[in-house]
C-alpha positions in Angstrom: -22.5 24.0 25.0 -23.3 26.9 22.6 -19.9 28.5 23.3 -17.9 25.4 22.2 -15.6 26.3 19.3 -14.3 24.2 16.4 -10.8 24.9 17.6 -11.6 23.3 20.9 -13.1 20.3 19.1 -10.0 19.9 17.0 -7.7 20.0 20.0 -9.9 17.6 21.9 -10.0 15.0 19.1 -6.2 15.2 18.6 -5.6 14.6 22.4 -8.1 11.7 22.1 -6.3 10.3 19.1 -2.8 10.3 20.8 -3.9 10.0 24.4 -1.2 12.5 25.1 -1.3 16.3 25.5 2.3 16.7 24.5 1.9 14.6 21.3 -1.3 16.5 20.4 0.5 19.8 20.9 3.2 18.7 18.6 0.7 17.6 15.9 -1.2 20.8 16.2 1.9 23.0 16.3 0.8 24.4 19.7 2.4 24.5 23.2 1.3 21.9 25.7 -0.2 24.6 28.0 -2.2 25.9 25.1 -3.6 22.4 24.5 -4.4 22.0 28.2 -6.2 25.3 28.3 -8.4 24.5 25.3 -9.4 21.2 26.8 -10.2 22.8 30.2 -12.3 25.4 28.5 -14.2 22.7 26.5 -14.7 20.6 29.7 -16.1 23.8 31.3 -18.6 24.2 28.5 -19.6 20.5 28.6 -19.8 20.5 32.3 -18.1 17.1 32.6 -14.5 15.9 32.6 -13.5 14.4 29.3 -10.2 13.0 30.3 -8.8 11.2 33.3 -5.2 12.2 34.0 -2.8 10.1 36.1 0.6 11.6 35.8 1.5 11.3 32.1 -1.2 8.7 31.5 -4.4 10.1 29.7 -7.6 8.2 29.2 -11.0 9.3 27.9 -13.8 9.2 30.5 -17.1 7.6 29.5 -18.5 11.1 28.8 -15.4 11.8 26.7 -15.9 8.7 24.6 -19.4 9.6 23.8 -18.5 13.3 23.2 -15.7 12.2 20.8 -18.3 10.6 18.4 -20.2 13.9 18.1 -17.0 16.0 17.9 -15.7 14.0 15.0 -19.1 14.2 13.3 -19.1 18.0 13.6 -15.6 18.4 12.3 -16.4 16.0 9.5 -19.4 18.1 8.5 -17.4 21.3 8.6 -14.7 19.7 6.4 -17.3 18.6 3.9 -18.7 22.2 3.8 -15.2 23.5 3.2 -14.7 21.1 0.3 -17.9 22.1 -1.3 -17.2 25.8 -1.0 -13.7 25.2 -2.4 -15.3 23.4 -5.4 -17.4 26.6 -6.1 -14.2 28.6 -5.9 -12.2 26.0 -8.0 -9.3 26.5 -5.6 -6.4 24.0 -5.6 -4.9 25.1 -2.3 -5.0 24.0 1.3 -4.0 20.8 3.1 -4.4 17.4 1.4 -4.1 14.4 3.9 -3.3 11.1 2.3 -3.5 7.9 4.2 -1.5 4.9 3.1 -0.4 1.4 4.1 3.3 1.3 4.8 4.3 -0.6 1.7 3.0 2.3 -0.5 5.5 4.5 1.2 8.3 3.0 -1.0 6.9 4.6 -4.2 4.4 7.3 -3.2 7.0 10.1 -2.3 8.3 10.0 -5.9 4.7 10.5 -7.2 4.1 13.2 -4.6 7.2 15.1 -5.7 5.8 15.3 -9.3 2.4 16.2 -8.1 3.6 19.1 -5.9 5.7 20.4 -8.7 2.5 20.8 -10.7 0.4 22.0 -7.8 2.6 24.1 -5.5 -0.3 25.6 -3.6 -1.3 22.2 -2.1 0.3 21.2 1.3 0.4 17.4 1.3 0.5 15.4 4.5 0.9 11.6 4.9 -0.7 9.4 7.5 1.1 6.0 7.4 -0.1 2.8 9.1 0.4 -0.9 8.8 -3.2 -1.6 9.9 -5.9 -1.6 7.3 -8.7 -1.3 9.8 -7.1 1.9 11.2 -6.8 3.3 7.7 -10.5 2.6 7.0 -11.5 4.2 10.4 -9.6 7.4 9.5 -11.4 7.5 6.1 -14.8 7.0 7.9 -13.9 9.7 10.4 -12.9 12.2 7.6 -9.4 12.4 9.2 -7.9 11.8 5.8 -9.0 12.8 2.3 -7.8 9.8 0.3 -6.2 6.5 0.9 -3.7 4.5 -1.1 -4.1 0.7 -0.5 -5.0 -2.6 -2.1 -8.6 -3.2 -2.7 -10.6 -2.5 0.5 -13.1 -4.9 2.0 -16.1 -5.2 -0.3 -18.6 -4.7 2.6 -17.2 -1.2 3.2 -19.0 1.6 1.3 -15.8 2.9 -0.5 -15.0 4.0 -4.0 -11.8 2.2 -5.0 -10.1 3.0 -8.3 -7.1 0.9 -9.4 -4.3 3.1 -10.6 -1.2 0.8 -10.9 -0.1 -2.8 -10.8 1.3 -4.1 -7.5 3.9 -6.9 -8.2 5.0 -9.2 -5.4 8.1 -11.5 -5.6 10.1 -14.2 -4.0 13.6 -13.0 -3.0 16.8 -14.6 -1.7 20.3 -13.5 -0.8 23.2 -13.6 -3.3 24.7 -17.1 -3.7 21.5 -18.9 -2.8 21.3 -22.4 -4.6 18.0 -21.5 -6.3 19.7 -18.7 -8.3 21.7 -21.3 -10.3 18.6 -23.0 -11.6 17.2 -20.2 -13.8 13.5 -20.8 -13.4 13.4 -23.2 -10.4 10.5 -25.7 -10.2 7.7 -24.7 -7.8 8.2 -27.7 -5.6 11.6 -26.3 -4.7 9.7 -23.9 -2.4 8.9 -26.7 0.0 12.6 -27.5 0.5 13.5 -24.0 1.8 12.1 -22.1 4.8 9.9 -19.2 3.9 9.8 -15.8 5.6 6.6 -13.9 5.2 4.5 -11.0 6.4 2.0 -11.5 9.2 -1.5 -12.8 8.7 -3.8 -9.9 7.6 -1.2 -8.1 5.5 -2.1 -7.8 1.8 1.1 -9.4 0.6 0.5 -12.3 2.9 -3.0 -12.8 1.6 -1.7 -12.8 -2.0 0.9 -15.4 -1.0 -1.7 -17.6 0.6 -3.8 -17.6 -2.5 -0.7 -18.3 -4.7 0.2 -21.3 -2.6 -3.3 -22.6 -2.5 -3.7 -22.3 -6.2 -0.5 -24.3 -6.8 -1.2 -26.8 -4.0 2.0 -26.0 -2.1 2.5 -26.2 1.7 6.0 -24.8 2.4 7.4 -24.4 5.9 6.9 -20.9 7.1 9.9 -20.2 9.3 8.8 -16.7 10.5 5.9 -14.3 10.0 7.2 -10.8 10.5 5.1 -7.5 10.7 7.8 -5.4 9.2 9.2 -5.2 5.7 12.6 -4.0 6.9 13.0 -6.8 9.4 11.8 -9.4 6.8 14.4 -8.2 4.3 17.2 -8.2 6.9 16.2 -11.8 7.8 16.4 -12.9 4.2 19.7 -11.2 3.6 21.0 -13.0 6.7 20.3 -16.3 5.0 17.4 -17.4 7.2 15.1 -18.2 4.3 13.3 -17.2 1.1 11.2 -14.0 1.4 7.9 -12.9 -0.3 7.5 -9.2 -0.5 6.2 -6.3 -2.6 8.6 -5.5 -5.4 8.4 -1.8 -4.2 9.7 -2.9 -0.8 12.8 -4.6 -2.2 13.7 -2.2 -5.0 16.7 -0.7 -3.3 18.1 -4.1 -2.3 17.7 -5.5 -5.8 19.5 -2.5 -7.4 22.3 -2.9 -4.8 22.6 -6.7 -5.4 21.8 -7.4 -1.7 18.7 -9.5 -2.8 17.8 -11.3 -5.9 14.4 -12.3 -7.4 13.6 -16.1 -7.5 11.7 -16.6 -10.7 9.2 -19.2 -9.8 6.3 -20.1 -12.1 3.5 -17.6 -12.3 5.5 -14.9 -10.6 5.5 -12.0 -10.0 2.2 -12.2 -8.3 0.3 -9.1 -9.4 -2.4 -7.3 -7.5 -3.4 -3.6 -7.8 -2.9 -0.3 -6.0 -6.1 1.7 -5.5 -7.0 5.3 -4.6 -9.8 5.1 -2.2 -12.4 7.4 -0.6 -15.8 7.1 1.0 -18.4 6.8 -1.7 -20.5 9.6 -0.2 -17.6 12.0 0.3 -17.4 15.2 -1.8 -13.7 15.6 -2.6 -12.0 18.9 -2.4 -10.3 20.3 -5.5 -7.0 19.4 -4.1 -8.0 15.8 -3.5 -9.6 15.6 -6.9 -6.4 16.9 -8.5 -4.4 14.2 -6.8 -6.9 11.5 -7.7 -6.7 12.5 -11.4 -2.9 12.7 -11.2 -2.6 9.1 -9.9 -5.1 7.7 -12.4 -3.3 9.4 -15.3 0.4 9.1 -14.5 1.1 6.5 -11.8 0.6 3.3 -13.9 3.3 4.1 -16.5 5.8 5.3 -13.9 5.5 2.3 -11.7 5.4 -0.2 -14.6 8.7 1.3 -15.9 10.3 0.9 -12.5 9.1 -2.7 -12.2 10.3 -3.6 -15.7 13.8 -2.1 -14.9 14.0 -4.3 -11.8 12.7 -7.5 -13.3 13.9 -7.2 -16.9 10.4 -8.0 -18.2 7.1 -6.1 -18.5 4.5 -6.5 -15.8 1.3 -8.1 -16.9 -1.5 -5.5 -16.6 -3.6 -6.1 -13.6 -5.7 -2.9 -13.8 -9.4 -3.7 -14.0 -11.5 -1.6 -16.3 -12.3 1.8 -14.9 
């Protein structure tokens, strides 16, 4: 296998990621025949088929699954070497891949626009998912440089640095009876159906802790794995919603939703910039990390205060 190239490994891992030659070609900006040729050449060097093809269906063979582990390891080592060499050159150019949970997508583009204005030589790419485990897998596999999320699981060897408060609020449609109460009592929650995110979502975990601390057991009418569908359900009058303030900012400004000011709300957690503890960051990744730690907190706090009419209690742990 001495003739295997890193180009072939990149193409192989992309096909393995998408389980599609066409989607891999699109991600790599290649033609499907070029992707097919690279995989065939790699299989020739390995001496074994790496994929099973049945029409448009593509699956890794057992040999392919084992080879994928080593291919990712080799590409990860090469990327680390590139990052170290870039540090010696002190170059802030190249591609920076940022992974994020979908809720962060409501505010991160605004920050990225400011960052790229200051660092025009860096090409930023976003990798968005709703699944925390997938995000952590991509960090482990060196497929992304940094991730924006809530605090990661403690058992994972990650460096997580809080950079801004993450407020979460109860919302209802215009004309809801709770809006005429001012600060409604907490027990009013049990008299209205609640629409929430699915178990495992960070905002759902924060809600469960809030309800447990206040000894409340409201009726959960629906658990929905989509912020947009959840908001539409609340606007349709199907119940009270609990969501990240970032996710409902547009609807609050337009008057399509209103915040219900229950006691001890908003519920505040933190946003973190995360990378593997052992990873050597490239100059581009380091520049973005410093940018978030220096500028994101004030910008997001100002946005939250404008929406709520009150300052957000600081939730950033000491750095």
